N, C-alpha and C positions, 0 to 999 in steps of 0.2 A: 581349875574347873569353875564354871559359872553356875550360879544358882538358877534353877529352872523350875517352872511350875508344871506339874504333871496333871493331866486331865484324863478322863476315862477313854476318850476316843482320839485317834490320831488326827482327826479333822476338827478338833474342838480347841478353843482358846478361852482363857479366863480374861475377861475384860473389866476394867474399872469403870468404863463409860464409853458413850458414843456421842459425837456432836455432828448433827446434820447441818449442811450449808455453812460450814466453817469458812471464814475468810482470813483466819490467822494461822492456819496450819499448812499454808502453801497458796499458790495463786489460784484464782477462780473460786467457785463453790466446791468445797471438798467435803467428803464424808470422812470424818476422823474417828478412828478406833483407838482407844487408850488401853493398852495392855495392863493387867494387874500384876504387880511384882516388879521390884527394881533393886538390884544389888548395889547401885551407886549411892542412892540416898543423898543427892547433892544438897547442901545447905542452901535454902532459899528457893528450892524447887517449887514451881507453880502447881504441882500435882502431888503433894506429899501423901494424900490418901491412896495413891496407887503404889506406894512403896511396899507395903506388906504383901507377901506371896499368898496370903489367904484373903478371902473376901471377893468382891466383884461377882460377876455372873458368867456362866459358861455359855458360849455361843458356838454353833457349828459353822463351818465354812458356808454351808447352804443357807443358813439364816443370815449370815453377814452379806452374802451375795443378794439375797432377797431384799435386804435393806438398801443395797446399792441400786438394784433394778427398780425399786419403788420410786426413785426420783431420777428421771432422765436428764435433769439439769446439772447433776454432779459432774464436774470436770476432772476430778481426780480423787484418789483415796490417800489418806495419810494414816500411817501406823505410828503411834506415839506411845507414851506410857506415863508411868512404869517404863519398863525396858522391853521393847518388842523382841529383841534377840534372846530373851529368856524363854521365849516360845517360838523360836525361829522356824523349826520344821513345820509346825502347824500353820504359822502365818505365811510361810512360803507357799503352801497349798492355796491359800486365799489369794495371795498376790499373783500367783500364776493364773488363776481364774479371772482376776481383774485385767491382767495383761491380755488374755484371750478376748476380752471385751473392748480392747483398745483404751483402757482406762489407765492413766498415769498413776504410778505407785511411788509415794514418798515415804521415807522412814526416818524418824527421829531416834537417835540412839546416844547413850552416854559413852559408848565405846568410840574410839577413833577408828577410822577406816583400817589403819594398820593393825590395831588390836583385833578387829573382826577377821582379818585375813589370817592372823595367828591362830585364832580360835577355830577357824574353818578347817585347819589341818586335822583336828581331832573331833570336830562336831560338824557333820555334813549339813545339818540344818542351817548353820551360819552361812555357808556358801550358797545353799539353795535360796535363802531369803535375799542375799546380796544379788544373786543372778536374776531375781524377779523385781529388783528395785531400780527405778529410774533415777531418783534423786535421794541422796542421803544427807541428812544434817547430822554431823557427828560431833562427838566430844561432850564431856561433862559440862553441866551448867556451872559457871564460876560467878558467884555473886559479885565479887569485886570487879568483874569485867562486864557486868550487865549494862545494857544500853537499850532504851526504848526506841532508839533510832535505827537499830539493826532490823533488816528485813528478814522475817521468818527465822530468826535466831534469837536466843536469849542473852548470850554473852559472846564477846568478840573472839574468843578462842575457837568457837564452833565454826565449822566449814560447811558450805553447801556444795556437794560433790555430784558430778555427773558419773554415775556408777557404770553404765555400759562402756563409756569411753575409758574410765579408769581400769576396768577389768581387761579391756582390749589391749591397752598398752602397758599395763603392769605398774602404773604409778598414778597417784592421785591427780585427777583432772577436775578442777573447780568448775562449777556450773557457770556458763556464760550467758544463758538465756535471760533477757531483760525481765521477763515476767517473774523470774526467781530472784534476780540480783537487784532490780530496780534501776539499773543503768540505762 
């Protein structure tokens, strides 16, 4: 069972922070939402303040969408953390609304894609968020594998996954778009 953060409303999430016009959380100008709470607590994590499941602030899907709509130059949304899948069902609602606006959704997670699929068997929120995700950067951050040369990843064990293609064929498909890979 995964640790999850409970909020009073089904459409609310607890966020550690927001970064507007991010250029490090995916290609283009992105609106990055950092979930509060992480069960992984990877040594060397760049966001240790997001580890505790208490703290942060509560945002509704409506408030998050307003933040997105306020800046039409945003080319995508990134959900990071903390661990977004600790609030999967709630973030899936937000991601679905982003997709309805034709906004790319990327999710950073400490889980591997395979672990997410295993969790999805017992937690529908995991599958719901996966189904609304375009790009997944998966795997725990490993300090000994860290490299500043990696594009949109912290350590070399992490993969950039094309989620719709992976779900369609039933096996991991790495992202091949050059804007994500740098090739």
